[in-house]
Backbone as numpy.savetxt, mean C-alpha at the origin, in Angstrom:
# Nx Ny Nz CAx CAy CAz Cx Cy Cz
-24.56 -6.45 -7.43 -23.16 -6.40 -7.61 -22.65 -7.85 -7.62
-21.85 -8.23 -8.65 -21.39 -9.55 -8.71 -20.11 -9.67 -7.86
-19.91 -10.83 -7.14 -18.78 -11.02 -6.29 -17.57 -11.27 -7.21
-16.37 -10.93 -6.70 -15.09 -11.08 -7.35 -14.94 -12.60 -7.69
-14.15 -12.87 -8.68 -13.89 -14.26 -9.06 -13.07 -14.99 -7.95
-12.53 -14.26 -7.08 -11.66 -14.79 -6.05 -12.25 -14.58 -4.69
-13.52 -14.08 -4.59 -14.01 -13.76 -3.27 -14.31 -15.01 -2.37
-14.69 -16.08 -2.95 -14.84 -17.26 -2.17 -13.57 -17.81 -1.55
-12.46 -17.61 -2.29 -11.18 -18.03 -1.87 -10.48 -17.18 -0.93
-10.88 -15.98 -0.80 -10.18 -14.98 0.01 -11.01 -14.61 1.28
-10.40 -14.71 2.47 -11.02 -14.36 3.64 -11.36 -12.87 3.67
-12.43 -12.53 4.37 -12.83 -11.17 4.42 -11.97 -10.25 5.37
-11.31 -10.93 6.32 -10.51 -10.12 7.31 -9.27 -11.02 7.60
-8.20 -10.27 7.82 -6.93 -10.99 8.18 -6.35 -10.44 9.38
-5.13 -10.91 9.74 -4.36 -10.47 10.91 -3.81 -9.09 10.62
-4.12 -8.20 11.59 -3.53 -6.84 11.45 -2.02 -6.84 11.63
-1.27 -6.30 10.79 0.14 -6.27 10.91 0.71 -4.92 10.29
2.01 -4.74 10.38 2.70 -3.59 9.87 3.93 -4.00 8.96
4.42 -3.06 8.27 5.73 -3.41 7.45 6.10 -2.21 6.72
7.09 -2.42 5.86 7.68 -1.46 5.02 7.63 -1.92 3.52
7.35 -0.92 2.57 7.27 -1.18 1.22 8.67 -1.41 0.71
8.92 -2.57 0.00 10.26 -2.86 -0.50 10.32 -2.72 -2.00
9.20 -2.80 -2.67 9.21 -2.81 -4.07 7.93 -2.35 -4.61
7.87 -1.46 -5.70 6.77 -0.96 -6.33 6.89 -1.18 -7.85
5.82 -1.63 -8.46 5.77 -1.80 -9.90 4.67 -0.95 -10.43
5.02 0.28 -10.88 4.07 1.21 -11.29 3.24 0.76 -12.60
3.87 0.01 -13.39 3.20 -0.52 -14.58 2.13 -1.55 -14.31
2.34 -2.28 -13.20 1.31 -3.28 -12.78 0.49 -2.90 -11.58
0.77 -1.78 -11.10 0.02 -1.21 -9.87 0.06 -2.24 -8.70
1.24 -2.73 -8.42 1.42 -3.67 -7.30 2.71 -3.55 -6.62
2.96 -4.18 -5.58 4.25 -4.10 -4.94 4.38 -5.16 -3.87
5.48 -5.03 -3.15 5.86 -6.01 -2.14 6.09 -5.26 -0.83
5.67 -5.94 0.24 5.87 -5.30 1.65 6.68 -6.32 2.46
7.63 -5.83 3.10 8.41 -6.69 4.20 7.65 -6.47 5.49
6.91 -7.50 5.85 6.20 -7.41 7.22 7.12 -7.45 8.32
6.57 -6.91 9.48 7.37 -6.89 10.69 7.74 -8.20 11.23
7.03 -9.31 10.76 7.35 -10.62 11.22 8.37 -11.31 10.19
8.89 -10.61 9.23 9.89 -11.14 8.33 9.38 -11.63 7.01
8.01 -11.77 6.86 7.38 -12.27 5.62 7.38 -11.22 4.61
7.59 -11.61 3.33 7.44 -10.58 2.20 6.07 -10.94 1.56
5.33 -9.89 1.47 3.84 -10.04 1.18 3.56 -9.17 -0.15
2.76 -9.66 -0.99 2.30 -8.99 -2.23 1.14 -8.11 -1.87
1.00 -6.91 -2.58 -0.18 -6.12 -2.48 -0.47 -5.54 -3.89
-1.68 -5.23 -4.16 -2.19 -4.66 -5.39 -2.69 -3.26 -5.06
-2.62 -2.38 -6.05 -3.12 -1.07 -5.92 -4.63 -1.01 -5.45
-5.39 -1.97 -5.81 -6.78 -1.96 -5.39 -6.97 -2.23 -3.97
-5.91 -2.70 -3.22 -5.94 -3.00 -1.83 -5.55 -1.75 -0.94
-5.25 -0.67 -1.56 -4.98 0.54 -0.80 -6.10 1.28 -0.23
-6.04 1.87 0.87 -7.13 2.65 1.54 -6.55 3.91 1.96
-7.21 5.05 1.52 -6.84 6.42 1.93 -5.62 6.97 1.24
-5.08 6.31 0.18 -3.93 6.81 -0.47 -3.97 6.26 -1.88
-3.40 6.98 -2.82 -3.37 6.53 -4.21 -1.98 5.81 -4.44
-1.92 4.87 -5.42 -0.75 4.09 -5.64 0.45 4.96 -5.95
0.26 6.03 -6.75 1.39 6.89 -7.07 1.90 7.73 -5.93
1.20 7.72 -4.89 1.69 8.41 -3.63 2.53 7.57 -2.73
2.67 6.25 -3.06 3.39 5.32 -2.24 4.92 5.50 -2.56
5.79 5.20 -1.62 7.19 5.26 -1.72 7.83 3.92 -1.18
8.93 3.51 -1.78 9.63 2.39 -1.24 10.28 2.89 0.01
10.17 2.05 1.06 10.69 2.42 2.44 9.57 2.88 3.32
8.41 3.33 2.72 7.33 3.79 3.53 6.67 2.77 4.47
6.32 3.25 5.67 5.71 2.27 6.62 4.21 2.19 6.29
3.68 0.94 6.39 2.28 0.70 6.17 1.72 -0.16 7.19
0.37 -0.12 7.39 -0.35 -1.12 8.17 -1.25 -1.81 7.29
-1.47 -3.11 7.47 -2.37 -3.87 6.58 -2.92 -5.08 7.27
-3.87 -5.73 6.62 -4.35 -7.02 7.07 -3.75 -8.07 6.21
-3.10 -9.07 6.85 -2.47 -10.13 6.20 -3.46 -11.27 5.99
-3.71 -11.58 4.77 -4.74 -12.65 4.40 -3.97 -13.72 3.66
-4.53 -14.98 3.77 -3.91 -16.17 3.10 -4.84 -16.41 1.91
-4.53 -15.92 0.74 -5.25 -16.12 -0.47 -4.92 -17.50 -0.97
-5.93 -18.33 -1.10 -5.69 -19.78 -1.43 -5.16 -19.87 -2.81
-5.32 -18.83 -3.70 -4.81 -18.95 -5.03 -3.39 -18.43 -5.15
-3.15 -17.24 -4.55 -1.86 -16.57 -4.70 -0.98 -16.63 -3.48
-1.42 -17.18 -2.33 -0.68 -17.13 -1.18 -0.82 -15.94 -0.33
0.13 -15.65 0.59 -0.02 -14.51 1.57 -0.10 -13.21 0.79
-1.18 -12.36 1.23 -1.33 -11.10 0.50 -1.85 -10.03 1.49
-1.42 -8.81 1.23 -1.80 -7.55 2.10 -3.15 -7.06 1.50
-4.07 -6.87 2.50 -5.34 -6.30 2.11 -5.54 -5.10 3.01
-6.35 -4.10 2.54 -6.64 -2.87 3.36 -5.28 -2.26 3.77
-4.45 -1.92 2.76 -3.15 -1.34 3.09 -3.35 0.19 3.30
-2.76 0.69 4.46 -2.86 2.05 4.82 -1.46 2.62 5.15
-1.23 3.86 4.78 0.05 4.46 5.06 0.09 4.71 6.57
1.20 4.24 7.21 1.34 4.40 8.65 2.16 5.61 8.99
3.05 6.05 8.10 3.88 7.12 8.30 3.72 8.18 7.18
3.10 9.24 7.42 2.81 10.27 6.40 4.06 10.84 5.73
5.19 10.78 6.40 6.44 11.38 5.92 6.96 10.59 4.76
6.53 9.42 4.62 7.02 8.59 3.41 6.15 8.71 2.13
5.08 9.42 2.25 4.16 9.63 1.05 4.87 10.64 0.16
4.56 10.38 -1.12 5.16 11.31 -2.10 4.32 12.55 -2.14
4.88 13.78 -2.30 4.03 14.91 -2.30 3.14 14.97 -3.62
1.98 15.38 -3.46 1.04 15.51 -4.59 1.48 16.66 -5.48
1.13 16.52 -6.74 1.49 17.57 -7.70 1.02 19.00 -7.28
-0.20 19.03 -6.71 -0.69 20.28 -6.20 0.22 20.86 -5.11
0.57 20.01 -4.22 1.56 20.42 -3.16 2.85 20.93 -3.62
3.35 20.24 -4.64 4.65 20.69 -5.22 4.48 22.08 -5.90
3.43 22.26 -6.63 3.21 23.60 -7.26 3.07 24.71 -6.37
2.33 24.42 -5.18 2.17 25.51 -4.20 3.52 25.78 -3.51
4.29 24.72 -3.26 5.54 24.95 -2.59 6.53 25.78 -3.49
6.48 25.59 -4.83 7.27 26.24 -5.77 6.82 27.69 -5.92
5.57 27.94 -5.83 4.99 29.30 -5.94 5.20 30.12 -4.66
5.19 29.46 -3.55 5.37 30.16 -2.20 6.55 29.60 -1.53
7.80 29.79 -1.87 8.88 29.27 -1.09 8.93 29.92 0.27
9.32 29.19 1.28 9.38 29.65 2.56 10.67 30.51 2.70
10.54 31.67 3.27 11.72 32.56 3.52 12.02 32.55 4.95
13.32 32.56 5.12 13.69 32.61 6.64 14.57 33.71 6.96
């Protein structure tokens, strides 16, 4: 397997931190995170772990590793959803909820 064009410039691990998604660009599969230390950080859909890009929501809490990419600057890697309540419901879940409404 060939290394990424940017692998030599990007550290393999960064500082663990948390934040909230402030912007999503579905056409480009990327977004911005406002980190808990006040820094605004870029992330790409390929950096997500355990969640699909379309399941992300603005305002959702995430944990990630902050890396200093020599080419693009600060970037979030290994982005994980920290608060399941902010994830968008999957299409399958929406269909099941519509088919079986809870009765009280």
